[in-house]
C-alpha positions as CSV (number, residue, x, y, z in Angstrom):
1,X,15.1,-8.5,-9.2
2,X,18.3,-6.6,-9.8
3,X,17.7,-5.9,-13.5
4,X,14.5,-3.8,-13.7
5,X,15.1,-2.1,-17.1
6,X,12.6,-3.1,-19.7
7,X,10.4,-4.8,-17.1
8,X,6.8,-3.7,-16.2
9,X,5.4,-2.4,-12.9
10,X,1.8,-2.0,-11.9
11,X,0.9,0.4,-9.1
12,X,-2.5,0.9,-7.4
13,X,-3.1,4.3,-5.8
14,X,-0.7,5.5,-8.5
15,X,-2.1,9.0,-9.1
16,X,-0.6,10.6,-6.0
17,X,1.5,10.2,-2.9
18,X,3.5,7.0,-2.4
19,X,2.0,5.4,-5.5
20,X,3.0,8.2,-7.8
21,X,6.5,8.3,-6.3
22,X,6.8,4.5,-6.9
23,X,5.7,5.0,-10.5
24,X,8.3,7.7,-11.0
25,X,11.1,5.6,-9.3
26,X,10.3,2.6,-11.6
27,X,10.2,4.8,-14.7
28,X,13.5,6.3,-13.8
29,X,14.9,2.8,-13.4
30,X,13.9,2.1,-17.0
31,X,10.6,0.2,-16.4
32,X,7.3,0.4,-18.2
33,X,4.7,1.6,-15.7
34,X,0.9,1.2,-15.4
35,X,-0.6,3.5,-12.9
36,X,-4.0,2.5,-11.5
37,X,-6.3,4.8,-9.5
38,X,-9.9,5.6,-8.8
39,X,-9.5,9.3,-9.5
40,X,-9.7,10.0,-13.3
41,X,-8.3,13.6,-13.4
42,X,-5.5,12.9,-11.0
43,X,-4.6,9.7,-12.9
44,X,-4.4,11.6,-16.2
45,X,-2.2,14.2,-14.6
46,X,0.1,11.6,-13.1
47,X,0.5,9.7,-16.4
48,X,1.3,13.0,-18.2
49,X,4.0,13.8,-15.6
50,X,5.7,10.4,-15.9
51,X,5.7,10.5,-19.7
52,X,8.3,13.3,-19.3
53,X,10.6,10.4,-18.1
54,X,9.5,7.7,-20.5
55,X,6.9,7.0,-23.2
56,X,6.1,3.6,-21.7
57,X,3.7,4.9,-19.1
58,X,0.0,4.3,-19.1
59,X,-3.0,4.6,-16.7
60,X,-6.1,2.6,-15.9
61,X,-9.1,3.4,-13.7
62,X,-9.3,0.9,-10.9
63,X,-11.4,0.4,-7.8
64,X,-9.4,-2.0,-5.7
65,X,-12.5,-2.9,-3.6
66,X,-13.9,-4.5,-6.7
67,X,-12.2,-7.7,-7.8
68,X,-13.6,-7.4,-11.4
69,X,-12.2,-3.8,-11.6
70,X,-8.8,-5.1,-10.6
71,X,-9.0,-7.9,-13.2
72,X,-9.8,-5.3,-15.9
73,X,-6.9,-3.2,-14.8
74,X,-4.6,-6.3,-15.0
75,X,-5.8,-7.1,-18.5
76,X,-5.3,-3.5,-19.6
77,X,-1.7,-3.8,-18.3
78,X,-1.1,-7.1,-20.2
79,X,-2.6,-5.6,-23.3
80,X,-0.4,-2.5,-23.1
81,X,2.9,-3.9,-22.0
82,X,2.8,-7.7,-22.1
83,X,4.4,-9.4,-19.1
84,X,4.2,-7.8,-15.7
85,X,7.0,-8.3,-13.2
86,X,6.4,-5.9,-10.2
87,X,3.0,-5.4,-8.6
88,X,2.6,-2.7,-6.0
89,X,-0.7,-3.1,-4.0
90,X,-0.4,0.4,-2.6
91,X,-3.9,1.9,-2.6
92,X,-5.0,2.8,0.9
93,X,-7.5,4.8,2.9
94,X,-8.1,5.8,6.5
95,X,-11.3,6.4,8.5
96,X,-11.9,7.1,12.1
97,X,-12.0,4.3,14.7
98,X,-11.7,4.2,18.4
99,X,-14.3,3.2,21.0
100,X,-16.4,6.3,21.0
101,X,-18.0,5.8,17.6
102,X,-17.8,2.3,16.1
103,X,-18.9,2.7,12.5
104,X,-19.4,-0.6,10.6
105,X,-19.3,1.4,7.3
106,X,-15.9,2.8,8.2
107,X,-14.6,-0.7,9.0
108,X,-16.0,-2.2,5.8
109,X,-14.6,0.5,3.6
110,X,-11.1,0.5,5.1
111,X,-10.9,-3.3,5.1
112,X,-12.2,-3.5,1.5
113,X,-9.5,-1.1,0.3
114,X,-6.5,-1.8,2.5
115,X,-6.8,-5.6,2.8
116,X,-9.1,-6.9,0.1
117,X,-7.5,-4.5,-2.4
118,X,-4.2,-6.2,-1.7
119,X,-5.8,-9.6,-2.1
120,X,-7.4,-8.6,-5.4
121,X,-4.1,-7.5,-6.8
122,X,-2.4,-10.7,-5.8
123,X,-5.2,-12.8,-7.2
124,X,-5.1,-10.9,-10.5
125,X,-1.4,-10.8,-11.1
126,X,0.2,-13.8,-9.3
127,X,-0.9,-16.5,-11.7
128,X,0.5,-14.4,-14.6
129,X,3.8,-13.8,-13.0
130,X,4.2,-17.5,-12.1
131,X,3.2,-18.5,-15.6
132,X,5.8,-16.3,-17.4
133,X,8.6,-17.7,-15.3
134,X,10.8,-14.6,-15.4
135,X,10.5,-13.9,-11.7
136,X,8.9,-10.9,-10.2
137,X,8.2,-9.0,-7.0
138,X,5.1,-8.1,-5.1
139,X,5.1,-5.0,-2.9
140,X,2.2,-4.6,-0.4
141,X,1.8,-1.3,1.4
142,X,1.2,-1.7,5.1
143,X,2.2,0.8,7.7
144,X,4.0,1.1,11.0
145,X,0.4,0.8,12.2
146,X,0.7,-2.8,11.2
147,X,3.6,-3.3,13.6
148,X,2.5,-1.6,16.8
149,X,-0.7,-0.7,18.5
150,X,-0.5,3.1,18.8
151,X,-3.7,3.7,16.9
152,X,-5.7,1.6,19.3
153,X,-9.0,0.0,18.1
154,X,-8.8,1.0,14.5
155,X,-9.9,-0.4,11.1
156,X,-6.7,1.1,9.6
157,X,-4.4,-0.7,12.1
158,X,-6.4,-3.9,11.8
159,X,-6.1,-3.8,8.0
160,X,-2.3,-3.1,8.1
161,X,-1.6,-5.9,10.6
162,X,-3.4,-8.2,8.2
163,X,-1.3,-7.0,5.2
164,X,1.9,-7.7,7.2
165,X,0.7,-11.2,8.0
166,X,-0.4,-11.8,4.4
167,X,2.9,-10.6,3.1
168,X,5.0,-12.8,5.4
169,X,3.0,-15.9,4.5
170,X,3.2,-15.1,0.8
171,X,6.9,-14.6,0.9
172,X,7.4,-18.1,2.2
173,X,5.3,-19.7,-0.5
174,X,6.7,-17.7,-3.4
175,X,10.4,-18.0,-2.6
176,X,10.8,-21.3,-4.6
177,X,9.2,-19.5,-7.6
178,X,11.7,-16.7,-7.7
179,X,9.1,-14.2,-6.8
180,X,10.0,-11.8,-4.0
181,X,7.6,-10.1,-1.6
182,X,8.1,-6.8,0.3
183,X,5.8,-5.3,2.9
184,X,6.2,-1.5,3.1
185,X,5.8,-0.2,6.6
186,X,6.3,3.6,6.6
187,X,5.5,6.0,9.5
188,X,4.1,9.4,8.6
189,X,4.5,10.4,4.9
190,X,3.3,13.5,3.2
191,X,0.3,12.1,1.4
192,X,-3.4,12.9,1.1
193,X,-4.6,9.9,3.1
194,X,-6.2,12.2,5.6
195,X,-8.5,13.2,2.7
196,X,-9.4,9.6,1.9
197,X,-13.1,10.4,2.1
198,X,-13.0,12.2,-1.3
199,X,-13.0,8.7,-2.9
200,X,-15.4,7.0,-0.6
201,X,-18.1,5.1,-2.7
202,X,-21.7,5.8,-1.8
203,X,-22.2,2.2,-0.8
204,X,-20.1,2.7,2.3
205,X,-22.2,5.6,3.6
206,X,-21.1,9.0,4.6
207,X,-18.3,9.6,7.0
208,X,-19.6,11.0,10.2
209,X,-17.7,13.9,11.9
210,X,-16.1,13.1,15.2
211,X,-17.1,14.9,18.4
212,X,-14.2,17.3,18.9
213,X,-14.3,16.6,22.6
214,X,-13.4,12.9,22.2
215,X,-9.9,11.4,22.4
216,X,-10.4,10.0,18.9
217,X,-10.8,13.6,17.5
218,X,-7.6,14.6,19.2
219,X,-5.7,11.7,17.8
220,X,-7.0,12.5,14.2
221,X,-5.8,16.1,14.6
222,X,-2.4,14.9,15.8
223,X,-2.1,12.4,12.9
224,X,-2.9,15.2,10.4
225,X,-0.1,17.3,11.9
226,X,2.3,14.5,11.7
227,X,1.4,13.7,8.1
228,X,2.0,17.3,7.1
229,X,5.5,17.1,8.6
230,X,6.1,13.6,7.3
231,X,8.6,12.0,5.0
232,X,8.7,12.9,1.3
233,X,7.1,10.1,-0.8
234,X,10.2,10.1,-3.0
235,X,12.3,8.9,-0.1
236,X,9.9,6.1,0.5
237,X,9.9,5.1,-3.1
238,X,13.7,4.9,-3.1
239,X,13.6,2.5,-0.2
240,X,11.1,0.3,-2.1
241,X,13.2,0.3,-5.2
242,X,16.2,-0.9,-3.1
243,X,14.0,-3.6,-1.4
244,X,12.8,-4.9,-4.8
245,X,16.4,-5.2,-6.0
246,X,17.7,-6.7,-2.8
247,X,14.6,-8.9,-2.2
248,X,13.9,-7.5,1.3
249,X,10.8,-8.6,3.0
250,X,10.4,-5.7,5.5
251,X,10.7,-2.2,4.2
252,X,11.0,0.5,7.0
253,X,11.5,4.1,6.1
254,X,11.9,6.1,9.3
255,X,14.8,6.1,11.8
256,X,13.8,5.3,15.3
257,X,11.1,2.8,14.5
258,X,12.7,0.1,16.6
259,X,11.6,2.0,19.7
260,X,8.0,2.0,18.4
261,X,7.8,-1.8,18.3
262,X,10.0,-2.9,21.2
263,X,7.3,-2.5,23.9
264,X,4.9,-4.8,22.0
265,X,7.5,-7.4,21.3
266,X,8.7,-7.3,24.9
267,X,5.2,-7.8,26.2
268,X,4.7,-10.8,23.9
269,X,8.0,-12.4,25.0
270,X,7.2,-11.8,28.6
271,X,3.8,-13.4,28.2
272,X,5.5,-16.4,26.6
273,X,8.0,-16.7,29.4
274,X,5.1,-17.2,31.9
275,X,4.3,-20.6,30.3
276,X,7.8,-22.0,30.3
């Protein structure tokens, strides 16, 4: 979709981080923007900030784990702006994993947000985009954690691998319909994902603190350090905007990521060679 001016974008997790940066990039490109988020105050502040760029900005409360909530957010977007063309299934959370403390609540929460939230967005918007026939683009936020196994046994990595696979399959099926798909796979970005627990619904239980003596705790501390020194979300949003315009499936943001995935790909190819 090269011509974005006048089109409409919908962004989940839009009140902060990558989501807000995406909303800003789309607004600067002349698009109407609906920001969706579970945090009321942050959402109001985000909408106010983007209205300095354009009046065609709105916000809607949305819990992506709830299919009906996403449906309501979609309808609010149609009511506000009419046809929607770009959908960014961006909302994401992280919770501790590893082999020392396997929490089913953590797994269910992360999978419901990071994977089912993407599915809910596709289900709510894809029929609409296909019906209006003007083309469109779906951006699913995954992670480099969906391309390599550095996080080990982790609900976050599992969910992001699934989003990569979902996006690849979706791209194949939507190509004849003039609907593009991009899967965003950033490395460390300066966001508040390390504070995901602030939005954790009660039904998923309370997050349990990690034993500081475990490898999992050391990994979490290192991830927090890397996030603090990570890429600015604005840079990530610029890459996504380019990918939408150029219809790129894979969106990488950090130099040097080839080295991160090569060991995994090499091991897969070596294993395949054994059966030749």
